[in-house]
C-alpha positions in Angstrom: -15.9 29.9 -1.6 -16.9 26.3 -2.1 -14.9 24.3 -4.6 -18.0 22.5 -5.9 -21.6 23.5 -6.0 -24.8 22.4 -7.7 -27.8 24.7 -8.0 -31.2 23.1 -8.7 -29.5 20.4 -10.6 -31.8 18.0 -12.6 -30.9 15.2 -15.0 -33.5 13.3 -17.0 -32.6 10.2 -19.1 -34.4 9.9 -22.4 -36.2 13.2 -22.1 -39.1 13.5 -24.4 -39.3 9.7 -25.0 -41.5 7.0 -23.6 -38.5 5.9 -21.5 -38.0 9.3 -19.8 -36.7 8.9 -16.2 -35.6 11.6 -13.8 -32.4 10.4 -12.2 -31.5 13.5 -10.2 -34.1 16.2 -9.3 -33.5 19.7 -8.0 -30.3 19.0 -6.1 -28.5 22.0 -4.6 -25.4 21.3 -2.5 -22.0 22.9 -1.6 -18.7 21.1 -1.0 -15.7 23.0 0.6 -12.1 22.7 -0.6 -10.3 19.9 1.3 -13.4 18.0 2.5 -13.7 14.2 2.5 -17.2 13.5 1.5 -18.9 10.1 1.6 -21.6 9.5 -1.0 -24.3 7.0 -0.1 -27.7 5.9 -1.4 -29.5 2.8 -2.4 -29.3 1.4 -5.9 -31.1 3.8 -8.3 -30.9 6.7 -5.8 -29.2 8.9 -8.4 -25.7 9.0 -6.8 -23.9 7.7 -9.8 -25.6 10.2 -12.1 -24.9 13.0 -9.7 -21.2 12.4 -9.5 -21.0 12.2 -13.3 -22.4 15.7 -13.6 -19.8 17.0 -11.2 -16.9 16.6 -13.7 -18.9 17.2 -16.9 -19.3 13.6 -18.1 -23.0 14.3 -18.5 -24.6 17.7 -18.9 -27.5 18.6 -16.6 -30.9 18.8 -18.1 -31.4 21.9 -16.0 -29.5 23.7 -13.2 -25.8 24.3 -12.8 -22.6 22.7 -11.6 -20.1 25.3 -10.3 -16.4 24.7 -10.0 -14.7 27.5 -8.0 -17.9 29.5 -8.6 -17.9 29.2 -12.4 -20.5 27.2 -14.3 -18.6 24.3 -15.9 -20.8 24.4 -19.0 -20.5 28.2 -19.5 -18.0 27.3 -22.3 -18.7 23.8 -23.5 -15.5 23.7 -25.5 -13.5 23.9 -22.3 -15.2 21.0 -20.5 -12.2 18.8 -21.1 -10.1 21.0 -18.7 -12.8 20.6 -16.1 -12.3 16.8 -16.2 -8.6 17.3 -15.4 -9.5 19.3 -12.3 -12.2 17.0 -11.2 -10.8 13.5 -11.6 -13.1 10.4 -11.7 -12.2 6.8 -10.8 -14.9 4.5 -12.0 -15.9 1.2 -10.5 -13.5 -1.5 -11.5 -11.1 1.0 -13.0 -8.6 -1.7 -13.8 -10.6 -2.6 -16.9 -9.4 0.7 -18.3 -5.7 -0.2 -18.2 -4.3 -0.5 -21.8 -0.7 0.6 -22.1 2.4 -1.6 -22.5 3.7 -0.9 -19.0 2.2 0.3 -15.7 4.4 3.4 -15.9 3.1 4.4 -19.3 -0.5 3.9 -18.2 0.0 6.2 -15.2 1.7 8.8 -17.4 -1.1 8.8 -20.0 -3.3 11.3 -18.2 -0.5 13.9 -17.4 0.7 13.7 -21.0 -2.8 14.4 -22.2 -2.7 17.5 -20.1 0.2 18.7 -22.1 3.0 18.0 -19.6 6.4 16.9 -20.9 7.5 13.3 -20.7 9.7 14.1 -17.7 7.0 15.9 -15.9 4.5 13.1 -16.6 7.1 10.6 -15.4 7.7 12.5 -12.1 3.9 12.7 -11.6 3.6 8.9 -12.2 6.3 8.0 -9.7 4.6 10.3 -7.1 1.2 8.7 -7.7 2.7 5.3 -7.5 4.1 6.2 -4.1 0.6 7.2 -2.9 -0.9 4.0 -4.0 2.0 1.8 -2.8 3.1 0.4 -6.1 6.7 -0.8 -5.9 9.0 0.6 -8.6 9.7 -2.8 -10.1 6.0 -3.1 -10.9 6.1 0.0 -13.0 7.9 -1.6 -15.9 5.6 -4.6 -16.0 2.6 -5.0 -18.2 -0.6 -4.0 -16.3 -2.0 -7.4 -17.1 0.8 -9.1 -15.0 -0.4 -7.4 -11.8 -2.7 -8.9 -9.2 -6.3 -7.6 -8.9 -5.4 -5.2 -6.1 -2.3 -3.9 -7.8 -4.3 -3.3 -11.0 -6.8 -1.3 -9.0 -4.1 0.8 -7.4 -2.4 1.4 -10.8 -5.7 2.7 -12.3 -6.2 5.0 -9.3 -2.6 6.2 -9.6 -3.4 7.2 -13.2 -6.0 9.6 -12.0 -4.0 10.9 -9.0 -1.1 11.6 -11.4 -3.2 14.3 -13.0 -3.3 16.0 -9.5 -7.1 16.8 -9.7 -8.4 19.4 -7.2 -11.3 17.1 -6.6 -10.9 13.3 -6.7 -14.2 11.3 -7.1 -14.0 7.5 -6.4 -17.0 5.3 -7.3 -16.9 2.1 -5.2 -13.1 1.9 -5.3 -13.0 -1.2 -3.0 -15.6 -3.2 -4.9 -14.5 -6.8 -5.3 -11.4 -6.6 -3.1 -10.8 -8.9 -0.2 -10.9 -7.4 3.3 -7.2 -6.8 3.5 -7.0 -5.2 0.0 -10.0 -3.0 1.0 -8.3 -1.8 4.2 -5.0 -1.1 2.4 -6.7 0.9 -0.4 -8.8 3.0 2.0 -5.7 3.7 4.1 -3.9 4.9 0.9 -6.8 7.1 -0.1 -7.0 8.6 3.4 -3.2 9.2 3.4 -3.5 10.9 -0.1 -6.2 13.2 1.3 -4.2 14.0 4.4 -1.0 14.8 2.5 -2.4 16.6 -0.5 -5.4 18.3 1.1 -7.4 17.9 -2.1 -11.2 17.3 -2.0 -12.2 13.7 -2.0 -15.7 12.2 -2.7 -16.0 8.5 -2.0 -19.0 6.6 -3.2 -19.5 3.3 -1.3 -22.2 0.8 -0.2 -20.0 -0.1 2.8 -21.2 2.0 5.7 -18.1 0.8 7.7 -15.7 2.2 5.0 -17.6 5.5 4.9 -17.8 5.8 8.7 -14.1 5.6 9.2 -13.1 8.0 6.4 -15.7 10.6 5.6 -16.1 14.0 7.3 -19.6 14.5 5.9 -22.1 12.3 4.2 -24.0 13.1 1.0 -27.1 11.0 1.0 -29.2 10.5 -2.1 -32.7 9.1 -2.1 -35.0 8.6 -5.1 -33.1 11.2 -7.1 -33.2 13.9 -4.3 -30.6 15.1 -1.8 -31.7 13.6 1.5 -28.8 14.9 3.6 -25.4 16.5 3.5 -24.2 16.6 7.1 -21.4 15.4 9.4 -21.0 11.7 9.4 -21.9 11.1 13.0 -25.1 13.2 12.6 -26.3 11.2 9.6 -25.6 7.9 11.2 -27.5 9.0 14.4 -30.6 8.9 12.2 -30.6 5.1 11.9 -34.4 4.7 11.5 -34.5 7.3 8.7 -31.7 5.6 6.8 -33.4 2.2 7.1 -36.4 3.7 5.5 -34.2 4.7 2.6 -32.9 1.1 2.3 -29.6 2.0 4.0 -28.1 1.0 7.3 -25.6 2.4 9.8 -22.2 0.7 10.5 -22.6 -2.5 12.5 -20.7 -1.0 15.5 -22.9 2.0 15.5 -26.0 -0.2 15.5 -24.7 -2.1 18.5 -24.0 1.1 20.4 -27.5 2.4 19.6 -29.0 -0.9 20.9 -26.9 -0.7 24.1 -28.2 2.8 24.7 -31.7 1.6 24.2 -31.0 -1.0 27.0 -30.1 1.8 29.3 -26.3 1.8 29.0 -24.8 5.3 28.9 -23.3 4.9 25.4 -22.8 7.5 22.7 -24.7 6.0 19.8 -22.7 7.9 17.2 -19.6 5.7 17.5 -18.4 4.8 14.0 -15.5 2.4 14.6 -14.6 -0.4 17.0 -12.0 1.9 18.6 -14.7 4.5 19.2 -16.9 1.9 20.9 -14.1 0.4 23.0 -13.2 3.8 24.4 -16.7 3.9 25.9 -17.2 0.2 26.7 -14.0 -0.6 28.5 -14.2 2.1 31.2 -17.9 1.4 31.7 -17.4 -2.3 32.0 -14.5 -1.8 34.4 -16.7 0.5 36.6 -19.5 -2.1 36.6 -17.0 -4.7 37.6 -15.8 -2.5 40.5 -19.3 -1.9 41.6 -20.1 -5.6 41.5 -17.0 -6.3 43.5 -18.0 -3.7 46.2 -21.6 -5.1 46.3 -20.3 -8.7 46.8 -17.9 -7.6 49.5 -20.7 -5.7 51.3 -22.9 -8.8 51.2 -20.1 -11.0 52.6 -19.4 -8.5 55.4 -23.1 -8.4 56.4 -23.3 -12.2 56.2 -20.3 -12.6 58.4 -21.8 -10.2 60.9 -24.9 -12.3 61.2 -22.9 -15.5 61.6 -20.9 -14.0 64.4 -24.2 -13.2 66.2 
């Protein structure tokens, strides 16, 4: 059974007013337990609205969101419990830090779930390990941390609740390249160790390409695709029409294929590309060497005559 489903999900902002706007329209999708899903779409495509319906932050105008096969709005009074099971990390989550110490901030969610102080503390230390926050930082004020450390502390606060589904909305926004790489590696490691379902919203096709198993593509409020990452990125022209692009390395491989090189255009990372390019270039070098040697031999034969 899928862990998350939507059935004919529609959300309309300002319904019945002059400002009415349909943000998500008739979206039906299914996400399996343990998947790592990348969520992409141009600005205004409906992806942010969609993910907020998945943990009950906003209630669909029509249609359903199912968690383990049960409509999350069947009993509205229990929607708070759904938000513990489907955790949300908003863009720039460090702005939500507020406690005296980093440790207390990370413990806040587990304590709200009804766990004892010791249980919440244990959860906080484990979450800090996942996000690579050193123990000495846990007793500091959150406002003494660097930007990257604040981001990791905020994410740890959600991880500490041990959600079955973790949704991250642009978690690397504003970070420098090294900070982005470190955070993505930590999220990937969390997914690998815990086996929980992860949805990662990002505008970086490179980040999505090296982490996600499948891509959920939104376009003008509708579901445009939910398919394996390589399959989606192989449809470069279609993505460009939606205002999206493929990872740069994928674009290069597609162009090389167009020039007649025997390349797999679905390469997503530099390593993927090098595994194809290096053997091919070596073989071309050997062929060029053999051709040169043959010409020299033939030339020598004519000179001898």
